[in-house]
C-alpha positions in Angstrom: 136.6 220.7 -28.2 138.4 220.8 -31.5 140.8 218.0 -33.0 143.1 220.1 -35.5 144.9 217.5 -37.6 147.2 217.1 -40.8 147.9 213.9 -42.6 150.5 213.0 -45.3 149.9 210.3 -47.9 151.7 208.0 -50.0 149.7 209.4 -52.8 148.1 207.7 -55.9 144.7 206.7 -56.9 141.6 208.2 -55.4 140.7 206.0 -51.9 143.8 203.7 -52.4 146.2 206.4 -50.7 147.7 205.3 -47.3 148.7 207.6 -44.3 152.2 208.1 -43.7 152.1 210.9 -40.9 149.3 212.1 -39.0 149.6 214.8 -36.1 146.4 215.9 -34.2 146.4 219.0 -31.5 143.6 218.8 -29.4 142.6 222.3 -29.1 139.9 223.8 -26.5 139.9 227.1 -28.2 142.3 228.8 -26.1 145.3 226.3 -26.0 146.3 222.9 -27.0 145.6 220.5 -24.2 146.5 216.8 -26.1 148.6 216.1 -28.8 149.2 212.6 -31.1 151.9 212.9 -33.8 153.4 209.6 -35.5 154.8 208.3 -38.6 152.5 205.2 -40.1 153.5 202.4 -41.9 150.9 202.5 -45.2 152.2 198.8 -46.3 152.2 200.5 -50.0 155.0 202.1 -51.5 155.2 206.0 -51.5 155.0 207.7 -55.0 158.3 209.6 -55.7 156.9 213.4 -55.9 155.6 212.8 -52.4 158.9 211.7 -51.3 160.6 214.7 -52.7 157.7 216.9 -51.7 157.7 215.6 -47.7 160.9 213.9 -47.6 159.2 211.1 -46.1 160.4 208.4 -47.8 159.9 204.1 -47.7 162.8 203.2 -45.4 161.8 205.9 -42.5 158.2 204.0 -42.1 159.6 200.1 -42.3 159.8 200.6 -38.5 156.6 202.9 -37.5 153.6 201.7 -36.3 150.8 200.5 -38.5 147.5 202.5 -38.9 145.2 200.1 -36.7 148.1 200.0 -34.0 147.5 203.8 -33.5 143.6 203.9 -34.4 142.4 203.3 -30.9 144.8 206.3 -29.7 143.1 208.4 -32.5 139.4 207.4 -31.7 140.5 208.7 -28.0 141.9 211.8 -28.9 138.9 212.8 -31.1 136.1 211.5 -28.9 133.5 214.8 -28.8 135.5 216.9 -30.7 134.8 218.6 -34.2 137.4 217.6 -36.7 139.5 220.7 -38.0 142.0 220.8 -41.0 143.0 222.6 -44.1 141.0 221.2 -46.9 139.3 219.0 -44.3 137.5 216.9 -46.9 141.0 215.4 -47.9 142.2 214.8 -44.4 138.5 213.5 -43.1 138.1 211.1 -46.0 141.6 209.6 -45.7 140.7 209.0 -42.3 137.6 207.4 -42.8 138.8 205.6 -45.9 141.5 204.3 -43.2 138.9 203.0 -40.5 136.7 201.6 -43.0 139.2 199.2 -44.0 139.3 198.3 -40.1 135.4 197.6 -40.3 134.7 200.9 -38.3 132.7 204.1 -39.0 134.5 206.7 -38.1 132.1 209.8 -38.4 132.7 213.5 -37.0 131.5 217.1 -37.7 134.1 218.7 -39.4 135.3 222.5 -40.2 137.3 223.4 -43.0 139.8 226.3 -42.6 140.1 226.8 -46.8 136.4 227.5 -46.4 136.4 229.6 -42.9 139.5 231.6 -44.5 137.9 232.5 -47.9 134.7 233.7 -45.6 136.6 235.7 -42.9 139.7 236.6 -44.6 138.7 237.4 -48.2 141.0 238.7 -51.2 144.0 236.6 -50.3 145.8 236.0 -53.6 146.1 232.2 -52.3 144.6 230.0 -49.9 146.9 227.3 -50.0 148.4 226.8 -46.0 151.9 227.6 -46.8 150.6 231.0 -49.1 148.0 231.6 -46.8 149.8 231.9 -43.6 153.1 233.8 -44.6 150.4 236.6 -46.0 149.2 236.5 -42.6 152.2 236.4 -40.8 152.0 233.1 -39.0 155.4 231.4 -38.6 155.4 228.1 -40.1 158.3 225.4 -39.8 158.4 221.6 -41.0 156.3 222.6 -44.2 154.5 219.6 -45.9 155.1 217.3 -42.5 152.0 216.9 -40.4 153.2 218.4 -37.4 154.4 221.5 -38.9 151.4 221.5 -41.2 149.1 220.9 -38.0 150.5 223.5 -35.7 150.5 226.3 -38.7 146.4 225.6 -38.8 146.2 225.8 -34.9 147.5 229.5 -35.1 145.5 230.0 -38.4 142.5 228.6 -36.6 142.8 230.6 -33.6 143.1 233.7 -36.0 140.0 232.7 -37.4 138.2 232.0 -34.1 139.0 235.8 -33.1 137.6 237.4 -36.6 134.3 235.5 -36.6 132.7 238.1 -35.4 129.1 236.4 -35.6 130.5 233.6 -33.9 129.2 230.9 -36.5 132.1 228.5 -35.5 131.3 228.8 -31.8 127.7 228.5 -32.1 128.1 225.3 -34.3 130.9 223.8 -31.5 128.2 224.3 -28.9 125.6 222.7 -30.5 127.9 219.6 -30.8 128.9 219.9 -27.3 125.0 220.0 -26.1 124.5 217.0 -28.6 127.3 215.0 -26.8 125.8 215.6 -23.5 127.3 218.9 -22.1 126.3 219.3 -18.2 123.4 222.2 -17.7 124.4 223.0 -14.1 125.7 226.3 -13.5 128.2 225.6 -10.8 129.8 223.0 -13.3 129.8 225.8 -15.9 131.4 228.4 -13.6 133.7 225.9 -12.2 135.4 225.2 -15.6 135.7 229.3 -16.6 139.2 230.8 -16.2 139.8 234.0 -13.5 141.2 235.9 -16.2 140.6 239.5 -18.6 138.2 238.4 -22.0 135.1 238.2 -23.2 132.4 235.4 -22.1 129.8 234.2 -24.1 126.3 232.6 -22.7 124.6 229.9 -25.0 121.0 228.6 -24.4 120.1 224.8 -24.9 119.7 225.3 -28.7 123.5 226.9 -28.5 122.3 230.6 -29.4 124.0 233.5 -27.9 121.9 235.5 -25.3 124.4 237.5 -23.4 128.0 238.8 -24.4 130.1 240.3 -21.8 133.8 241.1 -20.7 135.3 241.0 -17.8 139.2 241.5 -16.2 137.8 237.9 -14.1 135.3 235.7 -16.1 134.6 233.4 -13.7 133.8 235.9 -11.0 131.7 237.7 -13.6 129.5 235.1 -14.9 129.2 233.7 -11.2 127.6 237.1 -10.2 125.2 236.4 -13.3 124.4 233.2 -11.8 124.3 234.0 -8.3 122.4 237.3 -8.7 118.3 238.2 -7.8 117.5 240.7 -10.6 114.7 239.7 -13.1 117.6 239.9 -15.6 119.8 237.4 -13.6 117.2 234.8 -13.0 116.3 234.8 -16.5 119.8 234.4 -17.8 120.2 231.5 -15.0 116.8 230.1 -16.4 118.0 229.9 -19.9 121.8 229.1 -19.4 123.1 225.9 -20.6 127.1 226.7 -21.8 129.5 229.6 -21.3 132.1 229.9 -23.9 134.8 232.4 -23.5 137.6 233.8 -25.8 140.8 235.0 -23.6 142.1 238.7 -24.5 144.8 239.6 -21.7 144.2 243.1 -22.7 141.0 244.9 -21.2 141.3 247.4 -24.0 140.8 244.4 -26.7 137.8 242.8 -24.3 135.9 246.4 -24.6 136.6 246.5 -28.1 135.6 243.0 -29.0 132.4 243.0 -26.6 131.0 246.4 -28.4 131.4 245.2 -31.9 130.4 241.4 -31.5 126.8 242.4 -29.2 125.9 244.8 -32.1 126.6 242.1 -34.8 125.1 239.2 -32.4 121.7 241.2 -30.9 121.7 238.7 -27.8 118.5 239.0 -26.2 119.7 240.2 -22.7 122.2 242.7 -24.1 119.3 244.9 -25.2 120.6 248.2 -23.9 123.8 247.8 -25.6 123.0 246.9 -28.9 122.6 250.6 -30.0 125.3 253.3 -29.0 126.8 252.7 -25.5 127.6 256.4 -24.9 124.9 258.3 -25.7 126.1 261.6 -23.8 128.8 263.8 -25.4 131.0 266.9 -24.4 130.9 269.4 -27.3 132.7 273.0 -27.2 130.4 275.9 -28.6 131.7 279.7 -28.1 129.3 281.7 -25.9 128.1 285.2 -26.2 131.2 286.5 -25.0 133.5 284.5 -27.2 134.7 281.6 -24.7 135.1 278.4 -25.8 132.3 276.5 -23.2 132.5 273.0 -22.7 128.7 271.2 -22.3 127.9 267.7 -21.8 124.7 267.1 -23.9 122.5 264.3 -25.8 124.9 262.7 -28.4 124.2 264.4 -31.8 125.8 262.9 -34.9 125.6 266.2 -36.9 128.5 267.6 -34.4 132.3 267.2 -33.8 132.2 265.7 -30.2 135.2 265.7 -28.1 134.7 262.6 -26.1 131.4 260.6 -24.8 129.5 259.2 -21.9 127.6 256.3 -20.8 125.3 258.8 -18.5 124.7 262.7 -18.1 126.3 262.5 -14.5 129.2 260.2 -15.6 129.9 263.3 -17.9 129.2 265.8 -15.4 131.7 264.4 -13.1 134.4 264.5 -16.1 133.6 268.1 -16.7 134.4 269.1 -13.4 137.7 267.0 -13.5 138.6 268.9 -16.8 137.5 272.3 -15.6 139.8 272.1 -12.7 143.0 270.4 -14.0 143.0 272.8 -17.1 142.2 276.0 -15.2 138.8 276.2 -16.8 135.6 278.1 -15.6 133.0 276.2 -14.3 130.7 279.3 -14.7 131.6 279.2 -18.6 131.2 275.6 -18.3 127.5 275.6 -16.8 128.8 273.7 -13.5 128.0 276.7 -11.6 125.2 278.9 -12.1 125.6 282.7 -10.9 125.8 286.3 -11.9 128.8 286.4 -10.0 132.3 284.6 -9.9 132.6 280.9 -9.9 133.1 278.8 -7.3 136.7 278.1 -8.4 137.4 282.0 -8.8 136.9 282.3 -4.9 139.6 279.8 -4.9 141.9 281.3 -7.1 141.8 278.2 -9.3 140.2 280.0 -12.4 141.5 282.8 -14.0 138.6 284.9 -14.1 136.4 284.2 -17.3 133.3 284.3 -15.1 134.0 287.8 -14.6 135.9 289.1 -18.0 138.6 289.4 -16.1 140.4 286.9 -18.4 140.4 287.4 -22.4 139.2 285.0 -24.5 141.7 284.4 -27.0 143.9 283.1 -23.4 141.1 280.9 -22.3 140.5 279.4 -25.3 143.9 278.5 -26.2 143.8 276.3 -23.0 140.5 274.6 -24.0 142.3 273.9 -27.7 145.2 272.0 -25.8 142.7 270.1 -23.7 141.0 269.3 -26.9 144.0 268.4 -29.2 145.8 266.3 -26.3 142.2 264.2 -25.9 141.6 263.6 -29.9 143.4 261.5 -32.3 142.7 263.6 -35.2 144.6 262.0 -37.9 147.0 259.9 -36.2 148.7 256.9 -37.3 149.3 254.8 -33.8 149.6 251.4 -32.6 148.3 250.9 -28.9 150.5 248.2 -27.3 148.8 246.4 -24.2 149.2 243.1 -22.6 148.6 240.0 -24.6 146.8 236.4 -23.5 150.3 235.2 -22.0 153.7 236.7 -20.7 155.1 236.0 -24.4 152.9 238.1 -26.1 151.5 241.5 -27.0 148.1 242.8 -28.1 148.0 245.8 -30.6 145.4 248.3 -31.5 146.0 249.8 -34.6 144.3 253.2 -35.7 145.2 254.6 -39.3 144.4 258.3 -40.1 142.5 258.5 -36.7 140.2 255.7 -37.7 140.5 252.5 -35.5 141.2 249.2 -37.8 141.4 246.5 -35.6 143.5 244.4 -33.1 145.9 241.4 -33.3 148.0 239.6 -31.2 151.7 239.1 -31.7 154.7 237.2 -30.4 157.4 239.2 -28.6 160.0 238.3 -31.1 158.0 239.6 -34.0 159.1 243.4 -34.2 155.8 245.7 -34.9 157.3 248.9 -36.5 155.3 249.6 -39.6 151.5 249.6 -40.5 152.2 247.5 -43.5 153.5 244.3 -41.2 150.1 245.0 -38.9 147.7 245.0 -41.5 148.7 241.5 -42.4 147.7 240.2 -39.3 145.1 242.5 -37.9 141.9 241.0 -37.0 139.8 244.2 -38.9 137.2 245.7 -36.6 134.1 248.3 -37.3 135.2 251.6 -36.7 132.3 253.9 -35.1 131.6 256.3 -32.3 131.9 253.6 -29.4 135.0 252.0 -30.6 136.7 255.7 -30.9 135.3 256.7 -27.5 136.5 253.4 -25.9 139.8 253.9 -27.0 140.1 257.5 -25.9 138.7 256.6 -22.6 140.8 253.7 -22.2 144.3 255.5 -22.6 143.2 258.8 -21.0 142.2 256.9 -18.0 144.3 253.6 -17.8 147.7 253.0 -18.5 149.1 250.7 -21.4 152.4 249.3 -22.2 153.3 251.7 -25.0 151.8 253.9 -27.8 153.8 253.8 -31.2 153.2 256.5 -33.4 153.9 256.3 -37.1 
């Protein structure tokens, strides 16, 4: 659990400042679950430049509670939490100083969104909160007021969690939770999970990631791991100490995140997925009679593939469907070994390439049409799919046929050009797996919308 906060102060000499306003949002990694916002009477005058900056003046604070009156609520809401703030050293120092004046030692682990942003979103012209969120397309209201700045920090932190493909934030959070006495009972873990689409992360007692998975129903899938009888399931049941998750809404985003994060983090029980998850591919090669033959072969990076598959049987099944749908020849595609016409020709579903009745040019036109419709080539497109809530959508960006990343956006935010998307996109690696995940997804499933630029 995180407590994302912002504090406004009187200004003045170091360690002599007083708090004028505080906003704390308790955030579980997915949504705000509690909040505390209050003006605070600092019992000392506010510096004139601070009045001009924040709009908070001495008159507004005369009837506000003093710090000792809100201290208990701050302790309660931050209990067991990691403190998150933009320039955390400042806000945490101010808070500790106020508690020290009351004779209380306030100590919490902290995360700074300035430092995290520099690491996860390098190359920004400025890392001040206002300029940074503006460049990232994050809406902000009531700038330089605790509630407005804390709300913007929540949205920024949510983006940083998504961008953290190495899951360093998540691992440090889990270690903090374990130190606080998090229950290791598998039943308790399953009960805390949502029945929603997303990614789940299984951690061991040290907080390290041992498995990453995706599911349309996170709770159901983790329960299958924890009740399975295979050797792998039993090992995971033995080692599992905590499960965290990230809702995606979109199954496509979940598939893409799972593929990348397994390769980056290399969890011990994801051995088979650390390398490519599509070791078989579909290729087109001209045979000795001039026909373009479609073949499912072991993937070869030196050849240009049309699409790829997890198993040879999956590829063979797909090739049967492609052959039938596009009136191609089973014999030419190596699916029917015969010296005569193929089975489809007997049913009048093949135009006779197998017996030399159809000329190669006409046949190859249909093969090329299939290939063109199945590949991105150099297209610029945005695949719009479900978001994490009813008022949100996900967007997967391809530029010149290359996967650039994904983002979530509010329905009020119009996505109409690539430049807008680039400011809010979560960059991801483009590789053979991501290309084929996207290709297979839009060929087999129905997305909300595809926008081509």
